[in-house]
LUMVEXSE-719050 format. One line per 3 residues: number of its first residue (from 1); their letters; for each residue x, y, z of N, C-alpha, C, O. Coordinates in pm, 1 decimal, m for minus. Layout:
<rs>
NUM	a	X Y Z X Y Z X Y Z X Y Z ~ ...
</rs>
This chain:
<rs>
1	mei	37.5 m2262.2 960.2 15.0 m2204.0 833.6 m110.0 m2109.9 857.5 m130.3 m1999.7 806.7 ~ m192.6 m2183.2 951.3 m323.5 m2109.0 929.1 m309.4 m1954.8 1021.2 m395.6 m1869.0 1002.5 ~ m217.0 m1934.0 1100.9 m188.4 m1795.4 1145.5 m106.4 m1725.9 1062.8 m103.7 m1604.9 1085.4
4	agt	m36.0 m1766.9 970.5 17.8 m1688.1 866.7 m91.7 m1655.9 773.7 m93.9 m1537.8 739.3 ~ m176.1 m1726.4 728.5 m275.7 m1707.1 651.3 m345.5 m1572.5 726.5 m329.3 m1462.1 674.5 ~ m414.4 m1584.9 836.0 m468.3 m1504.6 906.3 m413.4 m1352.0 902.6 m480.5 m1255.9 865.1
7	vli	m285.2 m1347.2 946.3 m192.2 m1251.1 949.0 m203.4 m1170.4 799.3 m235.6 m1051.9 790.2 ~ m169.9 m1259.2 682.9 m188.8 m1190.8 552.7 m301.4 m1122.6 526.7 m306.9 m1005.1 490.5 ~ m419.4 m1218.6 550.8 m524.9 m1130.3 535.5 m577.1 m999.2 604.8 m654.9 m917.4 555.7
10	lag	m514.2 m995.8 738.1 m551.0 m890.8 798.1 m441.4 m769.0 757.3 m478.2 m651.8 750.2 ~ m319.5 m805.8 734.6 m226.0 m680.1 679.2 m286.9 m639.9 553.0 m289.0 m521.2 520.6 ~ m344.7 m746.6 467.7 m378.7 m680.4 338.7 m504.7 m607.0 358.3 m522.3 m519.0 274.0
13	tli	m603.4 m620.5 453.2 m695.5 m559.3 458.9 m669.8 m408.4 522.8 m731.4 m309.9 482.2 ~ m581.4 m404.2 616.6 m533.7 m295.4 686.5 m468.1 m172.4 570.4 m487.6 m50.9 573.3 ~ m380.5 m257.8 464.9 m322.8 m180.7 361.7 m420.6 m117.2 257.3 m393.8 m11.4 200.4
16	vaa	m547.9 m195.5 233.2 m658.5 m140.6 164.0 m714.7 m34.7 234.0 m715.4 74.3 176.7 ~ m767.9 m44.1 359.6 m813.5 42.8 410.1 m738.3 170.4 468.5 m807.9 260.2 515.8 ~ m607.7 182.3 467.6 m529.0 303.3 470.2 m513.9 351.4 335.0 m516.1 473.7 321.8
19	ses	m500.1 285.5 239.5 m486.7 345.2 108.8 m606.0 435.9 74.5 m587.1 554.0 45.3 ~ m736.5 378.0 78.1 m881.6 427.3 73.0 m917.3 537.4 152.5 m999.2 623.6 120.4 ~ m839.8 530.8 279.6 m868.5 645.2 384.3 m782.9 771.6 340.8 m832.3 884.2 346.7
22	tas	m658.0 750.5 298.6 m579.2 856.0 238.0 m616.1 922.3 117.2 m628.1 1042.8 95.3 ~ m632.9 818.0 37.7 m649.9 855.3 m124.9 m802.1 946.6 m115.9 m810.0 1039.1 m196.7 ~ m901.7 928.8 m38.0 m1033.3 980.3 m24.0 m1005.3 1120.6 29.2 m1064.3 1221.3 m10.0
25	grl	m904.0 1117.4 127.7 m917.3 1242.5 219.0 m974.8 1228.3 345.6 m986.2 1323.6 422.6 ~ m1002.7 1143.0 365.1 m1061.9 1117.3 508.8 m963.7 1113.3 587.2 m994.4 1144.9 702.1 ~ m851.2 1085.9 570.9 m724.4 1050.8 667.1 m599.9 1152.4 627.1 m520.4 1121.5 538.3
28	gin	m592.6 1246.9 683.3 m483.2 1350.7 638.4 m334.8 1318.0 693.4 m298.0 1204.7 724.4 ~ m269.5 1413.5 699.5 m102.9 1390.6 730.2 m115.9 1366.7 882.8 m163.6 1445.0 964.9 ~ m65.8 1247.4 904.3 m51.5 1192.9 1045.3 106.3 1121.6 1051.1 181.6 1105.7 955.0
31	gmi	132.2 1082.9 1199.9 244.6 998.7 1235.6 245.2 869.2 1209.5 355.1 814.4 1217.2 ~ 129.0 786.9 1173.2 159.1 681.8 1153.6 93.0 581.8 1029.8 124.4 466.6 1000.0 ~ m0.1 662.7 976.2 m59.3 567.9 854.4 m45.9 659.5 736.4 m71.4 779.8 741.8
34	gir	4.2 583.0 607.5 20.6 663.9 476.8 171.9 648.1 449.3 254.3 593.7 522.8 ~ 188.1 694.1 354.4 335.3 688.3 264.2 399.6 795.9 322.0 345.2 906.3 324.5 ~ 518.6 774.9 372.8 598.7 845.6 473.9 705.8 926.7 374.4 823.0 908.7 407.5
37	vga	692.1 985.9 294.7 797.4 1043.4 213.1 775.9 1174.0 227.6 664.6 1218.3 256.1 ~ 899.4 1261.4 206.1 931.6 1418.8 239.6 820.1 1506.8 135.9 758.1 1605.0 176.7 ~ 811.2 1467.3 34.4 727.5 1546.8 m49.7 593.5 1537.8 m1.8 544.1 1649.5 14.2
40	lmm	504.5 1426.1 31.4 405.8 1412.3 79.3 345.9 1464.8 204.0 227.6 1490.8 225.9 ~ 449.6 1475.7 282.4 436.3 1530.5 435.7 448.4 1704.4 399.8 424.3 1775.3 497.6 ~ 476.3 1763.8 295.4 496.9 1896.0 299.1 372.6 1995.4 286.9 382.6 2117.3 300.5
43	sdr	243.2 1920.7 256.8 113.9 2008.3 235.5 7.9 1887.4 236.3 16.3 1771.1 197.1 ~ m82.5 1952.4 289.4 m239.8 1858.9 277.1 m260.1 1824.8 130.3 m304.7 1715.4 95.8 ~ m229.8 1910.7 53.3 m270.2 1870.7 m106.9 m166.0 1786.7 m145.8 m205.0 1689.6 m210.6
46	awh	m38.4 1793.5 m125.8 32.5 1687.1 m167.0 17.6 1548.4 m115.2 31.7 1448.2 m185.2 ~ m13.0 1548.3 17.5 m43.9 1421.2 79.6 m170.8 1360.7 5.7 m162.4 1246.4 m39.2 ~ m279.1 1427.9 m7.1 m379.8 1386.1 m45.9 m391.2 1331.9 m203.7 m451.0 1230.9 m240.8
49	lgh	m332.5 1407.5 m269.3 m319.1 1384.9 m424.2 m181.9 1292.1 m441.5 m167.9 1236.3 m550.4 ~ m121.3 1280.8 m380.9 0.8 1176.7 m374.2 m69.4 1054.4 m346.4 m71.5 971.6 m437.5 ~ m123.6 1028.7 m245.1 m214.6 907.1 m191.3 m329.9 870.3 m314.2 m362.9 757.9 m352.0
52	raa	m370.9 980.2 m354.9 m484.4 940.5 m467.5 m418.3 868.7 m582.8 m470.9 769.7 m633.7 ~ m276.7 929.8 m633.5 m214.7 874.4 m731.8 m169.1 713.8 m719.0 m160.1 631.5 m810.0 ~ m143.7 696.7 m578.2 m78.7 559.0 m545.7 m199.6 463.6 m510.9 m180.8 353.5 m459.2
55	rip	m318.2 509.8 m540.8 m447.9 412.3 m467.3 m431.5 278.0 m551.6 m409.9 179.7 m480.7 ~ m436.2 258.8 m661.5 m445.7 137.0 m737.6 m326.7 52.6 m701.0 m350.7 m62.8 m665.5 ~ m221.6 87.1 m704.1 m111.7 21.2 m659.6 m95.6 m50.4 m517.2 m45.4 m159.4 m490.0
58	ldl	m161.6 58.2 m425.5 m148.5 25.1 m291.0 m294.7 m93.1 m247.5 m283.9 m192.6 m175.8 ~ m401.9 m52.1 m303.7 m511.8 m156.0 m337.6 m451.9 m271.3 m384.6 m466.4 m365.5 m306.8 ~ m389.2 m296.8 m485.9 m359.9 m427.8 m549.2 m235.6 m506.9 m444.7 m222.5 m629.2 m439.4
61	agv	m154.9 m412.7 m369.8 m67.2 m475.8 m270.1 m152.3 m560.8 m153.6 m136.3 m676.8 m115.9 ~ m243.3 m465.1 m113.3 m327.9 m506.3 14.1 m424.1 m640.5 m65.9 m458.5 m728.0 13.5 ~ m459.5 m657.3 m184.1 m541.6 m759.4 m209.1 m420.8 m881.3 m258.0 m459.9 m997.7 m248.2
64	slv	m328.7 m867.2 m291.1 m216.3 m952.0 m316.5 m224.2 m1024.3 m168.3 m251.6 m1144.1 m161.8 ~ m201.6 m954.6 m62.5 m184.8 m1020.0 69.1 m302.4 m1090.1 99.6 m287.3 m1200.5 151.9 ~ m428.8 m1045.4 75.9 m558.2 m1109.6 115.6 m554.8 m1247.1 31.2 m562.5 m1355.3 89.5
67	vtg	m543.4 m1237.7 m104.6 m530.4 m1359.9 m187.3 m426.4 m1464.3 m119.3 m464.4 m1576.9 m87.3 ~ m304.4 m1424.4 m100.7 m213.7 m1509.0 m45.8 m272.5 m1583.2 80.7 m278.3 m1705.9 88.8 ~ m310.5 m1506.1 167.1 m390.9 m1524.3 269.9 m466.5 m1635.0 266.7 m442.2 m1732.0 338.5
70	vlv	m561.4 m1630.2 186.1 m655.3 m1720.8 142.0 m614.6 m1869.0 99.7 m656.7 m1975.6 144.7 ~ m520.4 m1844.5 m0.1 m443.6 m1945.2 m56.3 m387.4 m2034.3 59.6 m406.7 m2155.9 61.7 ~ m325.5 m1975.7 144.1 m262.9 m2068.9 258.4 m368.8 m2136.1 316.1 m384.3 m2257.9 307.5
73	wml	m447.3 m2054.9 378.9 m578.5 m2129.2 429.1 m641.3 m2252.6 353.2 m676.9 m2353.3 414.5 ~ m653.1 m2238.7 212.2 m734.4 m2328.1 123.1 m663.8 m2430.5 55.6 m723.7 m2533.4 24.3 ~ m501.4 m2409.7 19.8 m477.4 m2507.1 m80.0 m428.4 m2629.5 18.9 m377.3 m2614.1 129.8
76	pvp	m452.0 m2737.5 m37.9 m423.3 m2855.0 27.0 m278.2 m2915.1 m16.5 m262.4 m3019.2 m80.3 ~ m173.5 m2826.7 31.8 m44.4 m2862.7 2.9 66.9 m2860.0 112.0 54.3 m2782.0 206.4 ~ 161.5 m2931.5 104.1 257.2 m2923.5 245.1 296.8 m2786.0 263.5 298.4 m2701.7 173.8
79	dda	325.3 m2769.5 370.8 382.8 m2621.9 420.1 472.7 m2556.0 334.6 460.8 m2437.6 303.2 ~ 585.6 m2649.6 286.4 678.5 m2594.1 201.4 646.3 m2542.0 91.5 711.2 m2445.9 50.1 ~ 546.0 m2589.9 24.2 494.6 m2535.5 m77.6 405.4 m2407.9 m66.1 388.8 m2327.4 m157.8
82	lgi	344.9 m2399.0 70.2 262.2 m2282.9 103.1 371.4 m2150.6 136.1 346.3 m2030.4 127.5 ~ 481.4 m2207.4 170.5 570.2 m2096.1 209.5 617.3 m2023.5 70.4 648.7 m1904.7 62.9 ~ 616.4 m2103.7 m23.4 666.3 m2046.5 m167.4 555.1 m1932.7 m213.1 576.4 m1823.9 m266.4
85	vvv	424.3 m1995.9 m173.2 306.7 m1906.5 m211.0 322.9 m1776.4 m122.2 297.4 m1665.4 m168.8 ~ 357.9 m1791.5 m17.8 364.9 m1683.7 75.1 488.8 m1570.1 19.8 467.2 m1449.8 4.9 ~ 593.3 m1624.0 m0.6 699.0 m1559.5 m46.5 658.8 m1458.0 m178.3 678.8 m1336.5 m179.8
88	fga	598.3 m1536.3 m286.3 549.1 m1475.0 m422.0 443.2 m1370.4 m385.3 444.4 m1259.1 m437.8 ~ 355.0 m1405.8 m298.4 244.3 m1298.8 m242.8 311.4 m1199.3 m181.1 279.7 m1083.8 m209.5 ~ 405.9 m1221.1 m94.8 486.7 m1092.9 m42.3 561.9 m1011.6 m130.7 568.9 m890.1 m112.5
91	ias	623.3 m1073.0 m232.6 713.5 m994.7 m330.3 631.2 m912.9 m418.4 666.5 m797.5 m442.6 ~ 514.3 m966.5 m473.5 409.5 m901.6 m563.2 342.5 m786.3 m458.9 285.1 m694.3 m517.2 ~ 343.4 m781.4 m319.7 281.5 m693.0 m243.6 376.8 m579.8 m201.6 337.4 m470.3 m161.5
94	lgm	488.1 m610.9 m212.7 607.7 m520.1 m199.7 642.5 m429.9 m297.8 676.8 m312.4 m284.3 ~ 625.7 m520.7 m435.5 645.4 m441.0 m544.5 521.4 m354.1 m602.9 532.9 m284.8 m704.0 ~ 432.3 m362.5 m547.2 305.0 m280.1 m541.6 320.2 m185.7 m463.7 285.4 m76.6 m508.9
97	lal	372.0 m188.1 m331.1 365.8 m102.6 m246.2 505.7 6.9 m283.8 507.2 123.9 m245.5 ~ 603.6 m48.3 m354.1 705.5 64.1 m396.2 667.5 132.7 m514.2 718.8 243.0 m532.7 ~ 575.1 81.7 m609.9 535.0 155.6 m717.1 442.2 249.8 m663.5 441.1 361.3 m715.5
100	gav	361.4 225.1 m566.0 270.9 312.8 m497.1 350.4 442.6 m436.6 311.6 558.7 m449.6 ~ 448.5 408.3 m379.9 543.7 502.9 m319.7 588.7 606.8 m427.0 571.4 728.3 m418.0 ~ 654.8 534.7 m539.6 694.5 604.0 m644.4 614.1 705.7 m723.9 658.8 812.2 m766.4
103	las	488.7 659.8 m738.9 378.4 742.5 m806.3 320.6 840.8 m706.9 283.8 947.1 m756.9 ~ 305.6 827.3 m579.9 276.2 933.2 m461.0 372.6 1009.8 m480.6 331.2 1121.7 m510.9 ~ 522.2 1001.0 m476.8 610.9 1112.2 m455.3 615.6 1195.6 m591.0 607.9 1318.4 m588.3
106	rea	626.7 1134.2 m693.1 618.4 1187.6 m821.9 481.4 1316.6 m824.2 491.6 1436.9 m848.2 ~ 380.2 1249.5 m795.6 249.2 1348.0 m760.5 271.2 1475.3 m678.3 269.5 1593.4 m712.9 ~ 292.3 1417.9 m560.1 349.6 1511.3 m466.7 425.4 1609.2 m495.1 404.5 1720.4 m446.5
109	nrv	547.0 1580.1 m595.6 648.0 1685.2 m590.3 584.2 1776.0 m724.5 614.3 1894.2 m741.1 ~ 497.3 1705.1 m810.8 428.2 1796.7 m916.5 324.3 1917.2 m853.6 300.2 2031.2 m893.2 ~ 278.8 1846.0 m748.0 175.3 1934.9 m664.4 277.8 2055.3 m608.0 249.1 2173.8 m625.2
112	lre	394.9 2015.1 m542.0 442.5 2139.4 m492.7 513.8 2217.5 m591.6 532.6 2338.5 m578.3 ~ 551.4 2153.6 m684.9 593.5 2259.6 m788.4 481.8 2346.3 m852.7 513.4 2461.5 m882.4 ~ 353.3 2304.1 m878.2 247.7 2374.5 m901.1 216.3 2491.2 m812.8 202.9 2608.2 m848.9
115	dnp	204.0 2429.4 m659.3 192.5 2540.5 m561.5 254.4 2646.6 m540.5 205.5 2749.8 m494.5 ~ 390.9 2624.6 m579.8 500.4 2715.5 m521.9 603.7 2721.1 m660.0 714.8 2668.1 m659.7 ~ 551.9 2787.9 m766.7 625.0 2799.4 m880.4 772.8 2864.0 m890.1 862.2 2837.1 m970.3
118	dn	771.4 2950.0 m792.1 891.5 3051.7 m766.6 1021.3 2944.5 m725.3 1139.5 2958.7 m756.6 ~ 966.4 2844.8 m653.4 1090.2 2739.0 m604.5 1140.5 2651.8 m681.6 1230.0 2577.7 m640.9
</rs>
């Protein structure tokens, strides 16, 4: 389970780094990192503000994975019990990622309507 803990910590760290980079504007529209929904991809402003709206849930998703990874390393319980911890950590993270995508999409659509009032 040590490998699983390490993978969870690395994945969580990457999610937080991506969240912070996109929300701060350091990382613009690209083909690999960020929330990949149509509205966010339509303008630099929609991308930036959409990711800024999703920052907290995305950071929480990453932190959830890091905490889960640390628990996997530290809890002195059988692997079956650790599997349950991993499942709950993954579910929490996926829920936060989904919430982040919804918030980002809503904000990006708002920005696009604001920038193109005739459409």
